[in-house]
DRENDO-1510 file (C-alpha; in Angstrom, 1 decimal, always signed):
<recs>
REC; n; res; u; v; w
REC; 1; UNK; +24.9; +5.9; -8.4 .
REC; 2; UNK; +25.2; +7.7; -5.0 .
REC; 3; UNK; +23.4; +11.0; -4.5 .
REC; 4; UNK; +26.8; +12.7; -4.0 .
REC; 5; UNK; +27.9; +11.7; -7.5 .
REC; 6; UNK; +24.9; +13.3; -9.2 .
REC; 7; UNK; +25.4; +16.8; -10.7 .
REC; 8; UNK; +23.2; +19.2; -8.9 .
REC; 9; UNK; +23.7; +21.9; -11.5 .
REC; 10; UNK; +22.3; +19.7; -14.3 .
REC; 11; UNK; +19.2; +18.7; -12.3 .
REC; 12; UNK; +16.0; +19.3; -14.2 .
REC; 13; UNK; +13.7; +16.6; -12.8 .
REC; 14; UNK; +13.7; +15.9; -9.1 .
REC; 15; UNK; +12.6; +12.4; -8.1 .
REC; 16; UNK; +11.8; +11.8; -4.4 .
REC; 17; UNK; +11.7; +8.2; -3.1 .
REC; 18; UNK; +10.4; +7.4; +0.4 .
REC; 19; UNK; +11.4; +4.2; +2.3 .
REC; 20; UNK; +9.2; +2.0; +4.4 .
REC; 21; UNK; +8.6; +1.1; +8.1 .
REC; 22; UNK; +11.8; +0.7; +10.0 .
REC; 23; UNK; +13.6; +1.6; +6.8 .
REC; 24; UNK; +16.3; +4.0; +5.6 .
REC; 25; UNK; +17.6; +5.3; +2.3 .
REC; 26; UNK; +19.9; +2.2; +1.9 .
REC; 27; UNK; +16.8; +0.1; +1.2 .
REC; 28; UNK; +16.1; +2.2; -1.9 .
REC; 29; UNK; +19.6; +1.9; -3.4 .
REC; 30; UNK; +18.6; -0.4; -6.3 .
REC; 31; UNK; +15.6; +1.8; -7.2 .
REC; 32; UNK; +17.7; +5.0; -6.9 .
REC; 33; UNK; +20.6; +3.7; -8.9 .
REC; 34; UNK; +18.5; +2.1; -11.6 .
REC; 35; UNK; +16.6; +5.3; -12.3 .
REC; 36; UNK; +19.5; +7.7; -12.0 .
REC; 37; UNK; +21.7; +5.6; -14.3 .
REC; 38; UNK; +19.1; +5.2; -17.0 .
REC; 39; UNK; +18.0; +8.8; -17.1 .
REC; 40; UNK; +21.0; +10.8; -16.0 .
REC; 41; UNK; +21.3; +12.5; -19.4 .
REC; 42; UNK; +17.7; +13.7; -19.1 .
REC; 43; UNK; +18.6; +15.7; -15.9 .
REC; 44; UNK; +16.9; +13.3; -13.5 .
REC; 45; UNK; +18.1; +13.8; -9.9 .
REC; 46; UNK; +17.1; +11.1; -7.4 .
REC; 47; UNK; +16.7; +12.2; -3.8 .
REC; 48; UNK; +16.0; +9.7; -0.9 .
REC; 49; UNK; +15.1; +11.7; +2.2 .
REC; 50; UNK; +16.5; +10.5; +5.5 .
REC; 51; UNK; +14.6; +12.6; +8.1 .
REC; 52; UNK; +12.1; +9.7; +8.8 .
REC; 53; UNK; +14.6; +6.8; +9.0 .
REC; 54; UNK; +14.5; +3.7; +11.2 .
REC; 55; UNK; +12.4; +4.1; +14.4 .
REC; 56; UNK; +11.2; +7.5; +13.4 .
REC; 57; UNK; +8.7; +5.8; +11.2 .
REC; 58; UNK; +6.7; +4.9; +14.3 .
REC; 59; UNK; +5.7; +8.6; +14.7 .
REC; 60; UNK; +2.8; +8.6; +12.3 .
REC; 61; UNK; +2.3; +9.2; +8.6 .
REC; 62; UNK; +1.6; +12.9; +8.9 .
REC; 63; UNK; +4.6; +13.6; +11.2 .
REC; 64; UNK; +6.9; +11.6; +8.9 .
REC; 65; UNK; +5.5; +13.4; +5.8 .
REC; 66; UNK; +6.0; +16.8; +7.4 .
REC; 67; UNK; +9.6; +16.0; +8.1 .
REC; 68; UNK; +10.2; +14.8; +4.6 .
REC; 69; UNK; +8.3; +17.7; +2.9 .
REC; 70; UNK; +10.6; +20.1; +4.8 .
REC; 71; UNK; +13.6; +18.1; +3.7 .
REC; 72; UNK; +12.3; +18.1; +0.0 .
REC; 73; UNK; +11.7; +21.9; +0.1 .
REC; 74; UNK; +15.3; +22.4; +1.4 .
REC; 75; UNK; +16.6; +20.1; -1.4 .
REC; 76; UNK; +14.7; +22.2; -4.0 .
REC; 77; UNK; +16.3; +25.4; -2.7 .
REC; 78; UNK; +19.7; +23.7; -2.6 .
REC; 79; UNK; +19.5; +22.5; -6.2 .
REC; 80; UNK; +18.4; +25.9; -7.4 .
REC; 81; UNK; +21.2; +27.6; -5.6 .
REC; 82; UNK; +23.6; +25.2; -7.3 .
REC; 83; UNK; +22.4; +26.5; -10.6 .
REC; 84; UNK; +19.9; +23.8; -11.6 .
REC; 85; UNK; +16.9; +24.6; -13.8 .
REC; 86; UNK; +14.4; +22.4; -12.0 .
REC; 87; UNK; +11.1; +22.2; -13.9 .
REC; 88; UNK; +9.6; +18.8; -13.0 .
REC; 89; UNK; +9.1; +16.6; -9.9 .
REC; 90; UNK; +8.2; +12.9; -9.4 .
REC; 91; UNK; +7.5; +11.1; -6.1 .
REC; 92; UNK; +7.6; +7.4; -5.2 .
REC; 93; UNK; +7.2; +5.4; -2.1 .
REC; 94; UNK; +7.9; +1.8; -0.9 .
REC; 95; UNK; +5.6; +0.1; +1.6 .
REC; 96; UNK; +4.7; +2.6; +4.4 .
REC; 97; UNK; +6.7; +5.2; +2.4 .
REC; 98; UNK; +4.0; +5.1; -0.3 .
REC; 99; UNK; +1.5; +6.5; +2.3 .
REC; 100; UNK; +4.0; +9.0; +3.5 .
REC; 101; UNK; +4.6; +10.0; -0.1 .
REC; 102; UNK; +0.8; +10.6; -0.7 .
REC; 103; UNK; +0.8; +12.9; +2.3 .
REC; 104; UNK; +3.9; +14.7; +1.1 .
REC; 105; UNK; +2.2; +15.2; -2.3 .
REC; 106; UNK; -0.7; +16.9; -0.6 .
REC; 107; UNK; +1.6; +19.3; +1.3 .
REC; 108; UNK; +3.6; +20.1; -1.8 .
REC; 109; UNK; +0.4; +20.8; -3.7 .
REC; 110; UNK; -1.0; +23.0; -1.1 .
REC; 111; UNK; +2.2; +24.9; -0.6 .
REC; 112; UNK; +2.4; +25.8; -4.3 .
REC; 113; UNK; +5.4; +23.6; -5.3 .
REC; 114; UNK; +3.4; +22.3; -8.2 .
REC; 115; UNK; +3.0; +25.9; -9.5 .
REC; 116; UNK; +6.7; +25.9; -10.4 .
REC; 117; UNK; +7.5; +22.2; -10.8 .
REC; 118; UNK; +5.4; +20.0; -13.1 .
REC; 119; UNK; +4.3; +16.8; -11.3 .
REC; 120; UNK; +5.2; +13.9; -13.6 .
REC; 121; UNK; +5.2; +10.4; -12.0 .
REC; 122; UNK; +3.8; +9.1; -8.8 .
REC; 123; UNK; +4.5; +5.4; -8.0 .
REC; 124; UNK; +4.2; +3.1; -5.0 .
REC; 125; UNK; +5.7; -0.3; -4.5 .
REC; 126; UNK; +3.9; -2.7; -2.1 .
REC; 127; UNK; +2.1; +0.1; -0.3 .
REC; 128; UNK; -0.9; -0.6; +2.0 .
REC; 129; UNK; -3.3; +2.0; +0.5 .
REC; 130; UNK; -6.3; +0.4; +2.3 .
REC; 131; UNK; -4.3; -0.2; +5.5 .
REC; 132; UNK; -3.1; -3.6; +6.8 .
REC; 133; UNK; -6.0; -4.9; +8.8 .
REC; 134; UNK; -6.8; -8.4; +7.7 .
REC; 135; UNK; -10.2; -8.7; +5.9 .
REC; 136; UNK; -11.1; -11.9; +7.7 .
REC; 137; UNK; -13.4; -12.9; +10.5 .
REC; 138; UNK; -12.4; -15.1; +13.5 .
REC; 139; UNK; -10.3; -14.7; +16.6 .
REC; 140; UNK; -6.9; -15.0; +14.8 .
REC; 141; UNK; -7.6; -12.1; +12.5 .
REC; 142; UNK; -9.1; -10.0; +15.3 .
REC; 143; UNK; -6.0; -10.8; +17.5 .
REC; 144; UNK; -3.7; -9.7; +14.7 .
REC; 145; UNK; -5.6; -6.5; +14.0 .
REC; 146; UNK; -5.6; -5.7; +17.7 .
REC; 147; UNK; -2.0; -6.4; +18.4 .
REC; 148; UNK; -0.8; -4.7; +15.2 .
REC; 149; UNK; -2.5; -1.5; +16.1 .
REC; 150; UNK; -1.0; -1.5; +19.6 .
REC; 151; UNK; +2.6; -2.4; +18.8 .
REC; 152; UNK; +3.5; +0.1; +16.1 .
REC; 153; UNK; +2.6; +3.4; +17.9 .
REC; 154; UNK; +0.8; +6.0; +15.9 .
REC; 155; UNK; +1.8; +4.5; +12.5 .
REC; 156; UNK; +0.3; +1.2; +13.6 .
REC; 157; UNK; -3.0; +2.8; +14.5 .
REC; 158; UNK; -3.2; +4.6; +11.2 .
REC; 159; UNK; -2.3; +1.5; +9.1 .
REC; 160; UNK; -4.9; -0.6; +11.0 .
REC; 161; UNK; -7.5; +2.1; +10.5 .
REC; 162; UNK; -8.3; +2.6; +14.3 .
REC; 163; UNK; -7.0; +6.2; +14.6 .
REC; 164; UNK; -9.3; +9.2; +15.1 .
REC; 165; UNK; -7.3; +11.7; +13.1 .
REC; 166; UNK; -7.3; +15.2; +14.7 .
REC; 167; UNK; -10.6; +14.5; +16.3 .
REC; 168; UNK; -12.5; +14.2; +13.0 .
REC; 169; UNK; -14.0; +10.8; +13.7 .
REC; 170; UNK; -12.2; +9.5; +10.6 .
REC; 171; UNK; -9.0; +7.6; +10.0 .
REC; 172; UNK; -6.2; +9.3; +8.3 .
REC; 173; UNK; -6.3; +7.0; +5.3 .
REC; 174; UNK; -9.9; +7.7; +4.8 .
REC; 175; UNK; -9.2; +11.4; +4.8 .
REC; 176; UNK; -6.3; +10.9; +2.4 .
REC; 177; UNK; -8.7; +9.3; -0.1 .
REC; 178; UNK; -11.4; +12.0; +0.2 .
REC; 179; UNK; -12.0; +13.6; -3.3 .
REC; 180; UNK; -12.0; +17.1; -1.7 .
REC; 181; UNK; -8.7; +16.5; +0.1 .
REC; 182; UNK; -5.4; +18.1; -0.8 .
REC; 183; UNK; -3.9; +14.6; -1.2 .
REC; 184; UNK; -6.3; +13.4; -3.9 .
REC; 185; UNK; -6.1; +16.8; -5.7 .
REC; 186; UNK; -2.4; +16.8; -5.6 .
REC; 187; UNK; -2.2; +13.2; -6.9 .
REC; 188; UNK; -4.6; +13.9; -9.7 .
REC; 189; UNK; -2.1; +16.5; -11.1 .
REC; 190; UNK; +0.6; +13.9; -11.9 .
REC; 191; UNK; +0.9; +12.8; -15.5 .
REC; 192; UNK; +1.4; +9.1; -14.6 .
REC; 193; UNK; +0.1; +7.4; -11.5 .
REC; 194; UNK; +1.0; +3.7; -11.0 .
REC; 195; UNK; +1.3; +1.0; -8.3 .
REC; 196; UNK; +3.2; -2.2; -8.2 .
REC; 197; UNK; +1.6; -4.8; -6.0 .
REC; 198; UNK; +2.9; -8.3; -5.0 .
REC; 199; UNK; +0.5; -10.9; -6.1 .
REC; 200; UNK; +2.0; -13.7; -3.9 .
REC; 201; UNK; +3.6; -14.2; -0.6 .
REC; 202; UNK; +3.8; -10.6; +0.7 .
REC; 203; UNK; +3.2; -11.2; +4.4 .
REC; 204; UNK; +3.5; -7.5; +5.2 .
REC; 205; UNK; +1.3; -5.9; +2.5 .
REC; 206; UNK; -1.2; -8.3; +0.8 .
REC; 207; UNK; -2.3; -7.9; -2.8 .
REC; 208; UNK; -5.7; -6.4; -2.1 .
REC; 209; UNK; -4.4; -3.4; -0.2 .
REC; 210; UNK; -1.4; -2.6; -2.4 .
REC; 211; UNK; -3.5; -2.9; -5.5 .
REC; 212; UNK; -6.7; -1.3; -4.0 .
REC; 213; UNK; -8.8; -4.3; -5.0 .
REC; 214; UNK; -12.1; -5.7; -3.9 .
REC; 215; UNK; -11.0; -9.2; -4.5 .
REC; 216; UNK; -7.8; -11.3; -4.5 .
REC; 217; UNK; -7.5; -13.6; -7.5 .
REC; 218; UNK; -4.1; -15.0; -6.4 .
REC; 219; UNK; -5.4; -17.0; -3.4 .
REC; 220; UNK; -5.1; -20.2; -5.3 .
REC; 221; UNK; -2.2; -20.0; -7.8 .
REC; 222; UNK; -3.0; -23.4; -9.3 .
REC; 223; UNK; -6.4; -22.2; -10.3 .
REC; 224; UNK; -5.3; -19.2; -12.5 .
REC; 225; UNK; -3.4; -18.3; -15.6 .
REC; 226; UNK; -1.3; -15.2; -15.3 .
REC; 227; UNK; -0.6; -12.9; -18.2 .
REC; 228; UNK; +2.8; -11.1; -18.0 .
REC; 229; UNK; +3.6; -8.1; -20.1 .
REC; 230; UNK; +5.9; -8.9; -23.0 .
REC; 231; UNK; +9.6; -8.0; -23.3 .
REC; 232; UNK; +10.7; -8.9; -19.8 .
REC; 233; UNK; +13.8; -10.8; -18.7 .
REC; 234; UNK; +11.6; -12.4; -16.1 .
REC; 235; UNK; +7.8; -12.7; -16.5 .
REC; 236; UNK; +7.1; -10.8; -13.4 .
REC; 237; UNK; +5.0; -7.6; -14.2 .
REC; 238; UNK; +1.5; -8.7; -15.3 .
REC; 239; UNK; -0.8; -6.9; -17.8 .
REC; 240; UNK; -2.8; -4.4; -15.8 .
REC; 241; UNK; -5.7; -4.7; -18.2 .
REC; 242; UNK; -5.8; -8.5; -18.0 .
REC; 243; UNK; -3.5; -9.8; -15.3 .
REC; 244; UNK; -5.1; -13.1; -14.6 .
REC; 245; UNK; -7.9; -15.4; -15.7 .
REC; 246; UNK; -9.3; -18.6; -14.2 .
REC; 247; UNK; -7.6; -21.7; -15.4 .
REC; 248; UNK; -10.0; -23.6; -17.6 .
REC; 249; UNK; -8.9; -27.0; -16.6 .
REC; 250; UNK; -7.2; -27.0; -13.2 .
REC; 251; UNK; -4.4; -29.5; -13.3 .
REC; 252; UNK; -4.9; -32.4; -10.9 .
REC; 253; UNK; -1.5; -33.4; -9.7 .
REC; 254; UNK; -0.9; -37.1; -9.1 .
REC; 255; UNK; +0.5; -37.2; -5.6 .
REC; 256; UNK; +3.1; -39.8; -4.6 .
REC; 257; UNK; +2.3; -42.0; -1.6 .
REC; 258; UNK; +4.5; -40.0; +0.8 .
REC; 259; UNK; +2.9; -36.7; -0.4 .
REC; 260; UNK; -0.6; -37.9; -0.1 .
REC; 261; UNK; -0.3; -39.6; +3.3 .
REC; 262; UNK; +2.8; -38.2; +4.9 .
REC; 263; UNK; +4.0; -34.7; +3.7 .
REC; 264; UNK; +3.7; -32.7; +0.5 .
REC; 265; UNK; +6.7; -31.3; -1.4 .
REC; 266; UNK; +5.6; -27.7; -0.7 .
REC; 267; UNK; +5.3; -28.4; +3.0 .
REC; 268; UNK; +8.7; -30.1; +3.0 .
REC; 269; UNK; +10.3; -27.0; +1.4 .
REC; 270; UNK; +8.9; -24.9; +4.1 .
REC; 271; UNK; +10.1; -27.1; +7.0 .
REC; 272; UNK; +13.4; -25.2; +7.6 .
REC; 273; UNK; +11.4; -21.9; +7.8 .
REC; 274; UNK; +8.9; -23.3; +10.3 .
REC; 275; UNK; +11.8; -25.0; +12.3 .
REC; 276; UNK; +13.5; -21.6; +12.6 .
REC; 277; UNK; +10.2; -19.9; +13.4 .
REC; 278; UNK; +9.4; -22.3; +16.2 .
REC; 279; UNK; +12.9; -21.9; +17.7 .
REC; 280; UNK; +13.0; -18.2; +17.5 .
REC; 281; UNK; +9.4; -17.2; +18.2 .
REC; 282; UNK; +9.3; -17.9; +22.0 .
REC; 283; UNK; +12.2; -15.5; +22.4 .
REC; 284; UNK; +11.4; -13.1; +19.7 .
REC; 285; UNK; +7.8; -12.3; +20.7 .
REC; 286; UNK; +8.6; -11.0; +24.2 .
REC; 287; UNK; +11.6; -9.0; +22.9 .
REC; 288; UNK; +9.4; -7.6; +20.1 .
REC; 289; UNK; +6.7; -6.5; +22.6 .
REC; 290; UNK; +9.3; -5.0; +25.0 .
REC; 291; UNK; +10.9; -3.1; +22.1 .
REC; 292; UNK; +7.4; -2.0; +20.8 .
REC; 293; UNK; +6.6; -0.5; +24.2 .
REC; 294; UNK; +10.0; +1.3; +24.3 .
REC; 295; UNK; +9.6; +2.6; +20.8 .
REC; 296; UNK; +6.1; +3.8; +21.5 .
REC; 297; UNK; +7.4; +5.7; +24.5 .
REC; 298; UNK; +10.2; +7.3; +22.5 .
REC; 299; UNK; +7.9; +8.0; +19.6 .
REC; 300; UNK; +5.5; +9.9; +21.9 .
REC; 301; UNK; +8.5; +12.0; +23.1 .
REC; 302; UNK; +9.5; +12.8; +19.5 .
REC; 303; UNK; +6.0; +13.7; +18.5 .
REC; 304; UNK; +5.6; +16.1; +21.5 .
REC; 305; UNK; +8.7; +17.9; +20.4 .
REC; 306; UNK; +7.5; +18.0; +16.8 .
REC; 307; UNK; +4.1; +19.3; +17.8 .
REC; 308; UNK; +5.7; +22.0; +19.9 .
REC; 309; UNK; +7.5; +23.3; +16.8 .
REC; 310; UNK; +10.9; +22.4; +18.3 .
REC; 311; UNK; +12.0; +20.6; +15.1 .
REC; 312; UNK; +10.6; +22.8; +12.3 .
REC; 313; UNK; +8.0; +25.6; +11.7 .
REC; 314; UNK; +4.8; +23.7; +11.4 .
REC; 315; UNK; +2.7; +26.6; +10.1 .
REC; 316; UNK; +3.5; +25.6; +6.5 .
REC; 317; UNK; +2.2; +22.1; +7.0 .
REC; 318; UNK; -0.7; +22.4; +9.5 .
REC; 319; UNK; -3.1; +23.5; +6.8 .
REC; 320; UNK; -6.7; +22.5; +6.0 .
REC; 321; UNK; -6.6; +18.9; +4.6 .
REC; 322; UNK; -10.0; +19.2; +2.9 .
REC; 323; UNK; -10.4; +22.1; +0.5 .
REC; 324; UNK; -14.1; +22.6; +1.0 .
REC; 325; UNK; -14.4; +23.9; +4.6 .
REC; 326; UNK; -17.9; +22.3; +5.0 .
REC; 327; UNK; -16.9; +19.0; +3.7 .
REC; 328; UNK; -15.4; +17.7; +6.9 .
REC; 329; UNK; -18.4; +18.7; +9.0 .
REC; 330; UNK; -20.8; +17.1; +6.5 .
REC; 331; UNK; -18.8; +13.9; +6.4 .
REC; 332; UNK; -18.7; +13.6; +10.2 .
REC; 333; UNK; -22.4; +14.1; +10.4 .
REC; 334; UNK; -23.0; +11.5; +7.7 .
REC; 335; UNK; -21.0; +9.0; +9.7 .
REC; 336; UNK; -23.0; +9.5; +12.8 .
REC; 337; UNK; -26.3; +9.2; +10.8 .
REC; 338; UNK; -25.4; +6.3; +8.6 .
REC; 339; UNK; -26.1; +2.8; +9.5 .
REC; 340; UNK; -22.9; +0.7; +9.8 .
REC; 341; UNK; -22.6; -2.4; +7.8 .
REC; 342; UNK; -22.2; -5.6; +9.9 .
REC; 343; UNK; -19.9; -8.0; +8.1 .
REC; 344; UNK; -20.8; -11.7; +8.2 .
REC; 345; UNK; -18.6; -12.8; +11.1 .
REC; 346; UNK; -19.8; -16.4; +10.8 .
REC; 347; UNK; -18.0; -16.7; +7.4 .
REC; 348; UNK; -14.4; -17.6; +8.3 .
REC; 349; UNK; -13.3; -17.2; +4.7 .
REC; 350; UNK; -13.3; -13.4; +4.8 .
REC; 351; UNK; -15.6; -12.8; +1.9 .
REC; 352; UNK; -19.0; -11.1; +1.6 .
REC; 353; UNK; -21.9; -13.6; +1.3 .
REC; 354; UNK; -22.8; -14.4; -2.3 .
REC; 355; UNK; -26.6; -14.5; -3.1 .
REC; 356; UNK; -27.7; -17.7; -4.8 .
REC; 357; UNK; -28.5; -17.7; -8.5 .
REC; 358; UNK; -32.1; -17.1; -9.5 .
REC; 359; UNK; -33.9; -20.1; -10.9 .
REC; 360; UNK; -37.4; -20.4; -12.4 .
REC; 361; UNK; -37.7; -23.9; -11.1 .
REC; 362; UNK; -36.9; -23.2; -7.5 .
REC; 363; UNK; -39.1; -24.8; -4.9 .
REC; 364; UNK; -41.0; -22.7; -2.4 .
REC; 365; UNK; -38.5; -23.5; +0.4 .
REC; 366; UNK; -35.6; -22.5; -1.9 .
REC; 367; UNK; -37.3; -19.2; -2.6 .
REC; 368; UNK; -37.9; -18.6; +1.1 .
REC; 369; UNK; -34.3; -19.4; +2.0 .
REC; 370; UNK; -33.1; -17.1; -0.8 .
REC; 371; UNK; -35.3; -14.3; +0.5 .
REC; 372; UNK; -33.9; -14.7; +4.0 .
REC; 373; UNK; -30.4; -14.6; +2.7 .
REC; 374; UNK; -31.0; -11.6; +0.6 .
REC; 375; UNK; -32.6; -9.8; +3.5 .
REC; 376; UNK; -29.6; -10.6; +5.7 .
REC; 377; UNK; -27.2; -8.9; +3.2 .
REC; 378; UNK; -26.9; -5.1; +3.8 .
REC; 379; UNK; -27.4; -2.6; +1.0 .
REC; 380; UNK; -23.7; -1.8; +1.1 .
REC; 381; UNK; -22.7; -5.5; +0.7 .
REC; 382; UNK; -25.0; -5.9; -2.3 .
REC; 383; UNK; -23.6; -2.8; -3.8 .
REC; 384; UNK; -20.1; -4.0; -3.4 .
REC; 385; UNK; -21.0; -7.4; -4.9 .
REC; 386; UNK; -22.5; -5.6; -7.9 .
REC; 387; UNK; -19.3; -3.5; -8.4 .
REC; 388; UNK; -17.1; -6.6; -8.4 .
REC; 389; UNK; -17.4; -7.9; -12.0 .
REC; 390; UNK; -14.5; -10.4; -11.6 .
REC; 391; UNK; -15.1; -14.2; -11.1 .
REC; 392; UNK; -13.5; -14.0; -7.6 .
REC; 393; UNK; -15.6; -13.2; -4.5 .
REC; 394; UNK; -15.6; -9.8; -2.8 .
REC; 395; UNK; -13.4; -9.5; +0.3 .
REC; 396; UNK; -15.0; -8.6; +3.6 .
REC; 397; UNK; -13.5; -5.1; +3.7 .
REC; 398; UNK; -14.9; -2.2; +5.7 .
REC; 399; UNK; -17.2; +0.5; +4.3 .
REC; 400; UNK; -14.3; +2.9; +4.6 .
REC; 401; UNK; -12.0; +0.6; +2.6 .
REC; 402; UNK; -14.6; +0.2; -0.2 .
REC; 403; UNK; -15.0; +4.0; -0.3 .
REC; 404; UNK; -11.2; +4.4; -0.5 .
REC; 405; UNK; -11.1; +2.1; -3.6 .
REC; 406; UNK; -14.0; +4.0; -5.3 .
REC; 407; UNK; -12.4; +7.4; -4.7 .
REC; 408; UNK; -8.9; +6.5; -5.6 .
REC; 409; UNK; -10.1; +4.7; -8.8 .
REC; 410; UNK; -12.3; +7.6; -9.8 .
REC; 411; UNK; -10.4; +10.7; -8.9 .
REC; 412; UNK; -6.8; +9.5; -9.2 .
REC; 413; UNK; -6.8; +6.6; -11.6 .
REC; 414; UNK; -3.7; +4.5; -10.8 .
REC; 415; UNK; -2.4; +2.0; -13.3 .
REC; 416; UNK; -2.2; -1.2; -11.2 .
REC; 417; UNK; +0.6; -3.7; -12.0 .
REC; 418; UNK; +0.4; -7.0; -10.2 .
REC; 419; UNK; +3.9; -8.5; -9.7 .
REC; 420; UNK; +4.2; -12.3; -9.9 .
REC; 421; UNK; +7.4; -13.0; -7.9 .
REC; 422; UNK; +7.7; -16.7; -7.2 .
REC; 423; UNK; +11.3; -17.5; -6.3 .
REC; 424; UNK; +11.3; -16.2; -2.8 .
REC; 425; UNK; +9.0; -17.0; +0.1 .
REC; 426; UNK; +8.5; -13.4; +1.3 .
REC; 427; UNK; +8.3; -11.0; -1.6 .
REC; 428; UNK; +7.9; -7.7; +0.2 .
REC; 429; UNK; +11.6; -6.9; +0.1 .
REC; 430; UNK; +12.2; -8.5; -3.3 .
REC; 431; UNK; +9.9; -6.1; -5.2 .
REC; 432; UNK; +12.4; -3.3; -4.7 .
REC; 433; UNK; +15.5; -5.4; -4.4 .
REC; 434; UNK; +15.9; -4.1; -0.9 .
REC; 435; UNK; +19.1; -6.1; -0.6 .
REC; 436; UNK; +21.5; -7.4; -3.3 .
REC; 437; UNK; +20.4; -11.0; -2.9 .
REC; 438; UNK; +20.2; -13.5; -5.8 .
REC; 439; UNK; +16.8; -14.7; -4.6 .
REC; 440; UNK; +15.5; -11.1; -5.0 .
REC; 441; UNK; +16.5; -10.9; -8.7 .
REC; 442; UNK; +12.9; -11.0; -10.0 .
REC; 443; UNK; +12.6; -7.5; -8.5 .
REC; 444; UNK; +14.9; -6.3; -11.2 .
REC; 445; UNK; +12.0; -6.8; -13.7 .
REC; 446; UNK; +9.8; -4.4; -11.6 .
REC; 447; UNK; +12.4; -1.6; -11.5 .
REC; 448; UNK; +13.2; -2.1; -15.2 .
REC; 449; UNK; +9.5; -1.7; -16.1 .
REC; 450; UNK; +9.2; +1.4; -13.8 .
REC; 451; UNK; +12.2; +3.0; -15.4 .
REC; 452; UNK; +11.0; +2.1; -19.0 .
REC; 453; UNK; +7.6; +3.7; -18.3 .
REC; 454; UNK; +9.0; +6.7; -16.4 .
REC; 455; UNK; +7.7; +10.0; -17.9 .
REC; 456; UNK; +10.6; +12.4; -18.5 .
</recs>
């Protein structure tokens, strides 16, 4: 259902959905149509802003959010002038759009929109709430983290957590997860808060960041049992209370001779992909870097115009982000005074070191080795291990990322739905049916669940 076919005069519940990096409203057609069709009689009006489309997503989360907030406020005025009796609002975001949506929520909250419109649902799909830096040691991970932050302009710096937002000494994502921020306080007002996170094969937004998790139980799919929610056409959306458990008896597959000594079936299935990759990569990488430089230059020009107030009046949006005036100063001072945690760079697996189990029969040398290991683990690391009650090891995230998890869990309280999409090699687009492809059909289970649980 196109936006133009929706009856503005009957709108009672405005739903805003934000697209992702390099995206546009067309990518959200399936989500928009599914929700609008199922809840049209309830006065649901779905709006997909376009002010931050395509290359404009390079310009930074806050710039994109200010554009979209301005567009949303204009849409609210337009609907009211059309005779609608708006009383509720919901916000959703896909990929980078989920971070933009969180910023939009903070601005709407601070500008008093929630005084007249009751916040109902906030949802993200495959959104990097903890950023996209890879939580692994080694030169490959460090190279990826460096290049990623340099090739996506301001948005890249913010997603890779290397930005110094407005000279605060903190990254924007850290500020957005601060309990005293307008973003957390705005989110906490929503009746239902949920996230849908790809469990497998999301090369853009891995599970740990879209689900705000200390661990990733889906690293070895053969070692786990997944627990889908009932009543789904496809067993995709997992039980948020008990999504996965370790497999009691891991199946040992009997490999054929050619699989054992020549090539496995899984590798054979991936050969066409790797063949195309090897063919295209030598040409694609230079073109990507050239385009990244050009887009960064164009982005800087757009941001300068935006900051100068040439696009819109920024007074409504350049407001204190933390509601306690002293909170920012205290936080900055704490960061200078606090001792930074040094992650175990020698561990190439990207997990925090696990202390050995205690044993009453340990030899003296074992006890000494244990003591040395325990002393080598920082207080923060030991604290994170203690918080992780799952059977899977703690990922080597940064202190800021662990703090984001704590704050968002405690002060927002998202319901986290892992999505077990298995029929496509790259699940990032499938989770929202970004295109009408048969291989993306498992994504219909995600949108169907979202619509079923949507608070009217």
